[in-house]
DSSP file (Angstrom, degrees, kcal/mol; ACC not computed):
  #  RESIDUE AA STRUCTURE BP1 BP2  ACC     N-H-->O    O-->H-N    N-H-->O    O-->H-N    TCO  KAPPA ALPHA  PHI   PSI    X-CA   Y-CA   Z-CA
    1    1 A M              0   0    0      0, 0.0     2,-0.1     0, 0.0     0, 0.0   0.000 360.0 360.0 360.0 126.7   10.4  -21.8    5.7
    2    2 A G        -     0   0    0      1,-0.1     2,-0.3     0, 0.0     0, 0.0  -0.291 360.0-107.4 -81.7 166.6    9.5  -18.2    6.9
    3    3 A T        -     0   0    0     -2,-0.1     2,-0.4     1,-0.0    -1,-0.1  -0.734  30.7-119.4 -93.9 145.3    6.2  -16.6    6.8
    4    4 A K        -     0   0    0     -2,-0.3     2,-0.4     1,-0.0    -1,-0.0  -0.693  23.9-129.1 -85.6 131.7    5.4  -13.9    4.3
    5    5 A T        -     0   0    0     -2,-0.4    -1,-0.0     1,-0.1     0, 0.0  -0.657  23.4-119.7 -81.4 131.0    4.5  -10.5    5.8
    6    6 A M        -     0   0    0     -2,-0.4    46,-0.3     1,-0.1    -1,-0.1  -0.520  32.5-114.8 -69.8 130.1    1.3   -9.1    4.4
    7    7 A P        -     0   0    0      0, 0.0    46,-0.2     0, 0.0     3,-0.1  -0.316  19.3-162.0 -64.3 148.8    1.9   -5.7    2.7
    8    8 A H  S    S+     0   0    0     44,-2.4    13,-2.6     1,-0.2     2,-0.3   0.771  73.1  14.9 -93.4 -37.0    0.4   -2.6    4.2
    9    9 A L  E     -Ab  20  53A   0     43,-2.3    45,-1.8    11,-0.3     2,-0.4  -0.913  58.3-150.5-136.9 157.2    0.8   -0.4    1.1
   10   10 A Y  E     -Ab  19  54A   0      9,-2.3     9,-2.3    -2,-0.3     2,-0.6  -0.995  26.8-120.5-128.5 144.9    1.5   -0.6   -2.6
   11   11 A E  E     -Ab  18  55A   0     43,-2.7    45,-0.7    -2,-0.4     2,-0.3  -0.714  33.9-130.5 -82.1 118.7    3.2    2.1   -4.7
   12   12 A C     >  -     0   0    0      5,-2.7     4,-0.9    -2,-0.6    -1,-0.0  -0.520  13.4-159.0 -77.6 131.1    0.7    3.1   -7.4
   13   13 A G  T  4 S+     0   0    0     -2,-0.3    -1,-0.1     2,-0.1    -2,-0.0   0.450  90.7  52.1 -84.5  -1.9    2.0    3.3  -10.9
   14   14 A I  T  4 S+     0   0    0      3,-0.1    -1,-0.1    13,-0.0    -2,-0.0   0.867 125.7  14.7 -98.1 -53.0   -0.9    5.6  -11.9
   15   15 A C  T  4 S-     0   0    0      2,-0.1    -2,-0.1     0, 0.0     3,-0.1   0.470  92.0-126.2-104.7  -2.9   -0.8    8.5   -9.3
   16   16 A D  S  < S+     0   0    0     -4,-0.9    -3,-0.1     1,-0.2     2,-0.1   0.626  75.5 112.0  63.9  14.6    2.7    7.8   -7.9
   17   17 A G  S    S-     0   0    0     19,-0.0    -5,-2.7    -6,-0.0     2,-0.4  -0.263  71.5-103.9 -98.0-168.0    1.1    7.8   -4.4
   18   18 A Y  E     -AC  11  34A   0     16,-2.3    16,-2.5    -7,-0.2    -7,-0.2  -0.977  30.8-167.8-123.5 136.0    0.7    4.9   -2.0
   19   19 A H  E     -A   10   0A   0     -9,-2.3    -9,-2.3    -2,-0.4    14,-0.1  -0.917  33.1 -95.8-122.1 148.4   -2.5    3.0   -1.3
   20   20 A P  E >   -A    9   0A   0      0, 0.0     3,-1.6     0, 0.0   -11,-0.3  -0.340  37.3-119.6 -58.6 143.7   -3.5    0.6    1.4
   21   21 A W  T 3  S+     0   0    0    -13,-2.6   -12,-0.1     1,-0.3   -13,-0.1   0.853 111.9  46.7 -54.4 -40.7   -3.1   -3.0    0.2
   22   22 A T  T 3  S+     0   0    0    -14,-0.3     2,-0.3     2,-0.0    -1,-0.3   0.501  92.5 100.9 -84.6  -3.5   -6.7   -3.9    0.7
   23   23 A W    <   +     0   0    0     -3,-1.6     2,-0.3     9,-0.1    -4,-0.1  -0.611  41.9 175.3 -86.4 141.0   -8.0   -0.7   -1.1
   24   24 A N        +     0   0    0     -2,-0.3     2,-0.2     2,-0.0    -3,-0.0  -0.814  38.7  86.2-144.5  99.8   -9.3   -0.9   -4.6
   25   25 A G  S    S-     0   0    0     -2,-0.3     2,-0.4     7,-0.1    -2,-0.0  -0.780  75.9 -27.0-164.4-154.5  -10.7    2.4   -5.9
   26   26 A D    >   -     0   0    0     -2,-0.2     3,-2.3     1,-0.1     6,-0.2  -0.661  45.1-135.6 -85.7 130.4  -10.1    5.8   -7.5
   27   27 A C  T 3  S+     0   0    0     -2,-0.4    -1,-0.1     1,-0.3     5,-0.1   0.685 102.1  69.3 -59.6 -18.3   -6.7    7.4   -7.0
   28   28 A R  T 3   +     0   0    0      1,-0.0     2,-1.3     3,-0.0    -1,-0.3   0.519  67.7 111.0 -79.1  -3.5   -8.4   10.7   -6.3
   29   29 A D    X   -     0   0    0     -3,-2.3     3,-2.0     1,-0.2     4,-0.1  -0.588  54.7-165.1 -73.1  96.5   -9.8    9.2   -3.0
   30   30 A D  G >  S+     0   0    0     -2,-1.3     3,-1.1     1,-0.3    -1,-0.2   0.779  82.3  62.6 -58.0 -29.8   -7.7   11.3   -0.6
   31   31 A A  G 3  S+     0   0    0      1,-0.2    -1,-0.3    -3,-0.1    -2,-0.1   0.677 112.3  37.2 -70.7 -15.6   -8.5    9.1    2.4
   32   32 A N  G <  S+     0   0    0     -3,-2.0     2,-0.4    -6,-0.2    -1,-0.2   0.074 101.3  83.4-124.6  22.4   -6.7    6.2    0.6
   33   33 A R    <   -     0   0    0     -3,-1.1     2,-0.4   -14,-0.1   -14,-0.2  -0.994  54.3-175.4-129.0 126.2   -3.8    8.0   -1.1
   34   34 A F  B     -C   18   0A   0    -16,-2.5   -16,-2.3    -2,-0.4    -3,-0.0  -0.937  26.5-143.8-123.5 144.1   -0.6    8.8    0.8
   35   35 A G  S    S+     0   0    0     -2,-0.4    -1,-0.1   -18,-0.2     3,-0.0   0.726  86.7   2.8 -76.6 -22.8    2.4   10.7   -0.4
   36   36 A A  S >> S-     0   0    0    -18,-0.1     4,-1.3     1,-0.1     3,-0.9  -0.982  75.2-107.3-158.0 155.4    4.8    8.5    1.5
   37   37 A P  H 3> S+     0   0    0      0, 0.0     4,-2.5     0, 0.0     5,-0.2   0.850 118.3  61.5 -55.8 -33.5    4.7    5.3    3.6
   38   38 A E  H 3> S+     0   0    0      1,-0.2     4,-2.6     2,-0.2     5,-0.2   0.853  98.5  55.8 -63.3 -34.4    5.5    7.5    6.7
   39   39 A D  H <> S+     0   0    0     -3,-0.9     4,-2.2     2,-0.2    -1,-0.2   0.907 109.4  46.7 -63.2 -41.3    2.2    9.4    6.1
   40   40 A Y  H  X S+     0   0    0     -4,-1.3     4,-1.8     2,-0.2    -2,-0.2   0.932 111.8  50.4 -64.0 -47.2    0.3    6.1    6.2
   41   41 A E  H  X>S+     0   0    0     -4,-2.5     5,-3.1     1,-0.2     4,-0.6   0.915 111.7  48.0 -59.2 -44.2    2.2    5.1    9.4
   42   42 A D  H ><5S+     0   0    0     -4,-2.6     3,-0.9     1,-0.2    -1,-0.2   0.915 110.9  50.7 -62.9 -43.2    1.4    8.4   11.1
   43   43 A A  H 3<5S+     0   0    0     -4,-2.2    -1,-0.2     1,-0.2    -2,-0.2   0.802 116.3  41.7 -65.5 -29.2   -2.3    8.2   10.1
   44   44 A R  H 3<5S-     0   0    0     -4,-1.8    -1,-0.2    -5,-0.1    -2,-0.2   0.387 112.4-115.3 -99.5   1.9   -2.5    4.7   11.5
   45   45 A G  T <<5 +     0   0    0     -3,-0.9    -3,-0.2    -4,-0.6     2,-0.2   0.803  64.3 151.6  69.4  28.6   -0.5    5.3   14.6
   46   46 A M      < -     0   0    0     -5,-3.1     2,-0.2    -6,-0.2    -1,-0.2  -0.547  53.6 -98.7 -91.2 156.8    2.2    2.9   13.5
   47   47 A E    >   -     0   0    0     -2,-0.2     3,-1.5     1,-0.1     4,-0.3  -0.533  51.3 -97.2 -69.6 138.5    5.9    3.1   14.3
   48   48 A R  T 3  S+     0   0    0      1,-0.2    -1,-0.1    -2,-0.2   -10,-0.1  -0.298 107.3  23.0 -59.0 137.7    7.9    4.7   11.6
   49   49 A G  T 3  S+     0   0    0     -3,-0.1    -1,-0.2   -12,-0.0   -11,-0.1   0.517  95.2  99.5  86.2   6.5    9.6    2.2    9.2
   50   50 A T    <   +     0   0    0     -3,-1.5     2,-0.2     2,-0.1    -2,-0.1   0.638  49.1 103.8-100.7 -15.0    7.2   -0.7    9.9
   51   51 A A        -     0   0    0     -4,-0.3     2,-0.6   -43,-0.1   -10,-0.0  -0.491  67.6-136.3 -69.9 132.8    4.8   -0.4    6.9
   52   52 A V        -     0   0    0    -46,-0.3   -44,-2.4    -2,-0.2   -43,-2.3  -0.813  24.6-166.7 -91.3 122.8    5.5   -3.1    4.3
   53   53 A V  E     +b    9   0A   0     -2,-0.6     2,-0.3   -45,-0.2   -43,-0.2  -0.927   9.9 176.3-117.6 134.3    5.5   -1.5    0.8
   54   54 A V  E     -b   10   0A   0    -45,-1.8   -43,-2.7    -2,-0.4     2,-0.1  -0.814  32.0 -96.8-126.3 169.8    5.3   -3.4   -2.5
   55   55 A G  E >>  -b   11   0A   0     -2,-0.3     4,-1.3   -45,-0.2     3,-0.7  -0.355  34.8-106.7 -83.5 166.8    5.1   -2.3   -6.1
   56   56 A M  H 3> S+     0   0    0    -45,-0.7     4,-2.8     1,-0.2     5,-0.2   0.831 116.1  64.5 -63.2 -32.7    2.0   -2.1   -8.2
   57   57 A S  H 3> S+     0   0    0      1,-0.2     4,-2.2     2,-0.2    -1,-0.2   0.872 102.1  49.8 -61.4 -35.3    2.9   -5.2  -10.2
   58   58 A E  H <> S+     0   0    0     -3,-0.7     4,-1.9     2,-0.2    -1,-0.2   0.866 110.7  49.8 -70.0 -35.1    2.7   -7.3   -7.0
   59   59 A R  H  X S+     0   0    0     -4,-1.3     4,-1.9     2,-0.2    -2,-0.2   0.920 111.6  47.7 -68.0 -43.1   -0.8   -5.8   -6.2
   60   60 A V  H  X S+     0   0    0     -4,-2.8     4,-2.0     1,-0.2    -2,-0.2   0.909 110.8  52.0 -63.6 -42.3   -2.0   -6.6   -9.8
   61   61 A A  H  X S+     0   0    0     -4,-2.2     4,-1.6    -5,-0.2    -1,-0.2   0.890 107.6  52.2 -61.5 -39.8   -0.6  -10.1   -9.5
   62   62 A A  H  X S+     0   0    0     -4,-1.9     4,-0.8     1,-0.2    -1,-0.2   0.888 108.5  51.1 -64.7 -38.3   -2.5  -10.6   -6.2
   63   63 A D  H >< S+     0   0    0     -4,-1.9     3,-0.5     1,-0.2    -1,-0.2   0.889 108.8  51.2 -64.0 -38.6   -5.7   -9.5   -7.9
   64   64 A E  H 3< S+     0   0    0     -4,-2.0    -1,-0.2     1,-0.2    -2,-0.2   0.796 102.5  60.5 -70.0 -28.4   -5.2  -11.9  -10.8
   65   65 A E  H 3<        0   0    0     -4,-1.6    -1,-0.2    -5,-0.2    -2,-0.2   0.755 360.0 360.0 -70.8 -23.7   -4.6  -14.8   -8.3
   66   66 A G    <<        0   0    0     -4,-0.8    -3,-0.2    -3,-0.5    -2,-0.1   0.432 360.0 360.0 114.5 360.0   -8.1  -14.3   -7.0
């Protein structure tokens, strides 16, 4: 059985941007809204293509789990 990789970002269904997985706030917060996963990777000094991105439904489900 493999280990599940923790997402870095989720694609927001409200603003169509990308937010860090651990962030929960207002979509107008420019410091936590990215136009593309690559923008997040660049801002964090990550290698391109390494950010794990999920949909908003997965983020909402994680919030409901507790």
